[in-house]
C-alpha positions in Angstrom: 303.6 37.7 220.4 306.3 40.0 219.2 304.2 42.4 217.1 307.2 44.0 215.3 308.4 40.6 214.2 304.9 39.7 212.9 305.0 42.9 210.8 308.4 42.0 209.4 307.3 38.5 208.5 304.2 39.9 206.6 306.2 42.5 204.7 304.6 45.5 206.1 307.6 47.4 207.5 308.8 49.5 204.6 306.5 47.8 202.1 302.9 48.8 202.9 301.4 47.4 199.7 302.3 43.8 200.4 299.6 42.4 202.8 296.1 41.4 201.6 292.8 42.7 203.0 292.3 39.3 204.7 295.6 39.8 206.5 294.4 43.2 207.8 291.0 41.6 208.8 292.9 39.0 210.8 293.4 41.6 213.5 289.9 43.0 213.9 286.7 44.0 212.1 283.9 46.4 212.9 283.0 50.1 212.7 284.2 52.3 209.9 287.8 51.3 209.1 290.4 53.7 207.9 294.2 53.8 207.7 296.0 56.8 209.2 299.7 57.6 209.1 301.2 59.6 211.9 304.9 60.0 212.6 305.7 57.4 210.0 303.5 54.8 211.8 300.6 53.2 209.9 297.5 52.6 212.0 294.3 50.7 211.3 291.5 52.7 212.9 288.0 51.5 213.8 285.5 54.4 214.4 282.0 54.1 215.9 279.8 57.2 215.9 276.3 56.1 216.8 274.3 53.5 218.7 275.5 50.0 219.3 278.1 48.2 217.2 280.7 45.4 217.6 284.4 45.1 217.4 285.4 41.5 216.4 289.0 40.7 217.5 290.6 37.7 215.8 293.9 37.6 217.7 295.5 38.8 220.9 297.3 42.2 220.6 297.3 45.7 222.1 295.1 48.6 221.0 294.8 52.2 221.8 291.4 53.7 222.4 289.5 57.0 222.6 286.2 56.7 224.3 284.0 59.9 224.8 280.5 59.9 226.3 277.6 62.1 225.2 277.7 65.6 226.5 275.1 67.0 228.9 272.3 69.3 227.7 272.5 73.0 228.5 270.1 74.7 230.9 267.7 77.5 230.1 264.6 79.3 231.3 265.6 82.6 232.9 269.3 81.5 232.8 271.0 78.2 232.6 274.3 76.5 233.3 276.3 74.9 230.5 276.1 71.1 230.0 279.0 69.1 231.3 281.3 67.3 228.8 281.0 63.6 228.4 283.6 61.5 230.1 286.9 61.4 228.1 289.1 58.3 228.3 292.3 57.8 226.2 294.6 54.9 226.9 295.7 51.4 225.7 294.7 47.9 226.6 295.3 44.3 225.5 292.4 42.6 223.6 291.7 39.0 223.1 289.9 36.8 220.6 286.2 37.7 221.0 283.5 40.2 220.0 283.2 43.4 222.1 280.0 45.4 222.1 280.6 49.1 221.4 278.1 51.6 222.7 278.2 55.3 221.7 276.4 57.6 224.0 273.9 60.1 222.8 274.1 63.7 223.8 271.6 65.0 226.5 268.6 67.1 225.7 268.8 70.8 226.2 266.2 72.5 228.4 262.8 73.0 226.6 260.6 75.2 228.7 257.2 73.6 228.8 258.4 70.7 226.6 260.9 68.6 228.4 263.5 68.8 231.0 267.3 69.0 230.4 269.1 65.6 230.7 272.5 64.1 231.1 274.4 62.6 228.2 274.6 58.8 227.8 277.6 56.6 228.5 280.0 55.3 225.9 281.4 51.8 226.5 283.8 49.2 225.2 282.4 46.1 226.7 284.4 44.7 229.7 287.2 47.3 229.1 286.1 50.8 229.8 283.0 53.0 230.4 283.0 56.8 229.9 280.2 58.5 231.9 277.8 60.8 230.2 278.1 64.6 230.9 276.0 66.2 233.6 273.1 68.4 232.6 273.3 72.1 233.3 271.0 73.7 235.8 267.9 75.9 234.9 265.7 78.4 236.5 262.1 78.1 235.1 261.7 75.2 235.5 263.9 74.9 238.5 266.4 72.2 237.7 269.5 71.3 239.5 272.8 70.6 237.7 273.9 67.0 237.7 277.2 65.2 238.1 278.7 63.2 235.2 281.9 62.6 233.3 282.2 66.4 233.7 279.7 68.2 235.8 276.9 70.5 234.6 277.1 74.3 235.3 275.1 75.7 238.2 272.5 78.5 238.0 270.5 80.7 240.4 267.0 80.1 241.8 265.2 80.4 245.1 267.5 83.3 246.0 270.6 81.0 246.1 273.4 80.1 243.7 273.5 76.5 242.7 276.9 74.8 242.7 278.1 73.1 239.6 277.8 69.3 239.3 280.6 67.0 240.3 282.9 65.2 237.8 283.9 61.6 237.6 287.5 61.1 238.6 289.9 60.6 235.7 287.2 61.5 233.1 286.6 65.3 233.4 286.1 68.3 235.7 283.4 69.9 237.7 280.9 72.5 236.5 281.2 76.1 237.5 278.8 77.7 240.0 275.9 79.9 239.2 275.9 83.4 240.6 274.7 87.0 240.9 276.6 90.2 240.4 276.1 93.8 241.7 273.5 95.3 241.9 271.5 92.3 243.1 268.4 91.4 241.1 266.9 92.3 237.8 268.9 90.6 235.1 272.1 90.2 237.0 271.9 86.5 237.4 274.2 84.1 235.5 274.8 80.4 235.0 278.1 78.6 235.4 280.0 76.9 232.6 279.9 73.1 232.3 283.0 71.2 233.1 285.3 70.0 230.4 287.8 67.2 230.0 290.8 69.4 230.6 289.5 72.1 233.1 286.6 73.1 235.4 283.8 75.3 234.1 284.0 79.0 235.0 281.9 80.4 237.8 279.2 82.9 236.9 280.5 85.9 238.7 280.0 88.9 236.5 278.1 90.1 233.4 280.5 88.3 231.1 278.4 86.4 228.5 278.7 83.6 227.9 280.3 82.0 231.0 283.0 79.8 229.5 282.7 76.1 229.9 285.8 74.0 230.7 288.3 73.3 227.9 288.2 70.1 225.9 291.1 67.8 224.8 292.6 67.5 221.3 293.1 64.0 219.9 294.1 63.0 216.3 293.3 59.3 216.2 290.8 60.0 213.4 293.6 61.5 211.3 292.5 65.1 212.1 293.2 66.9 215.3 289.8 67.4 216.9 288.7 68.9 220.2 286.6 66.6 222.2 284.7 66.9 225.5 284.5 70.7 226.0 282.0 72.1 228.6 279.0 74.1 227.5 278.8 77.8 228.1 276.6 79.2 230.9 274.2 82.0 230.1 273.4 85.5 231.5 269.8 86.3 232.2 269.9 89.4 230.1 271.3 87.7 227.0 267.8 86.9 225.7 269.0 84.1 223.5 268.8 80.4 223.2 271.7 78.1 223.7 273.3 76.4 220.8 273.9 72.6 220.5 277.3 71.0 220.6 278.7 69.3 217.5 277.9 65.6 216.9 280.6 63.1 218.0 282.5 65.5 220.1 280.9 64.7 223.5 280.9 68.4 224.3 278.2 70.0 226.5 275.3 72.0 225.2 275.4 75.8 225.6 272.8 77.4 228.0 270.2 79.9 227.2 269.0 82.9 229.1 266.0 85.3 228.8 265.1 87.8 231.5 262.0 88.9 229.6 260.0 85.7 229.3 262.1 83.2 231.2 261.6 80.8 228.3 265.0 80.3 226.7 266.0 76.9 225.4 269.3 75.2 226.1 271.4 73.5 223.5 271.7 69.7 223.2 274.9 68.0 224.2 277.1 66.4 221.4 277.0 62.7 220.9 280.0 60.7 221.8 282.5 58.6 219.9 284.6 55.5 220.2 287.8 55.0 218.3 290.1 52.0 218.5 293.4 51.9 216.7 296.5 49.7 216.4 299.8 49.7 214.5 299.9 47.7 211.3 303.2 49.0 209.9 305.8 51.6 209.7 307.2 53.6 206.8 310.9 52.9 206.3 313.2 55.9 206.4 
């Protein structure tokens, strides 16, 4: 099908007010539907922000998608590594007449000393098209928890007299987490967690008393109509910071920030941000 010709036949190019709602629905329904104008192109946008939904496609055409998984939880205890960002996927694909199940991944839980172990984020999926892998959890000391791989890897930490390496990434979806470490003089409060990996760069290694240890950078996308940073890595924590990690914002897929506490060893890590799925396609242009 020549999509541009179809738009001309239906009076969309240069005359946006012409088509009826039923004509717009003849493309697809599902999620929260908005119209966004960028660079004089009019897009119909389907946004999914939680749980499981459906995208019902009523004809064959091409769509662009943004799929971001849930970010990993941040570590804690004496010092933790930042949570890895959820996998970030942004591309285009043909769709056909059918219903696609859409899954939005939840963010992972941050470390809760005595009340639950830090977890990976959950996957976000467009059925039979693409799966973004949840972000890896950050490592913790007390309880001793290793960082995990994921869309982006969780940041490492330090325990049992050894630095833990950051978790590995999933190729094409993000970057590895930074390593945990110790700086001179050895001991006392001079232990530090690594930053979680982000969608655009690796997490920083914990190599000095800089607090927090930066997580990897995220990626800006404006499919929603507003430029938003998605899938940034969570920050690693210094043992002497004596603070809990903060949680990532919902629907960003960013990793949770780690906590550190050299006095009690009982800091909490922040939760990872939930993911998001956005599908968009062109429905018209504004004539110049």
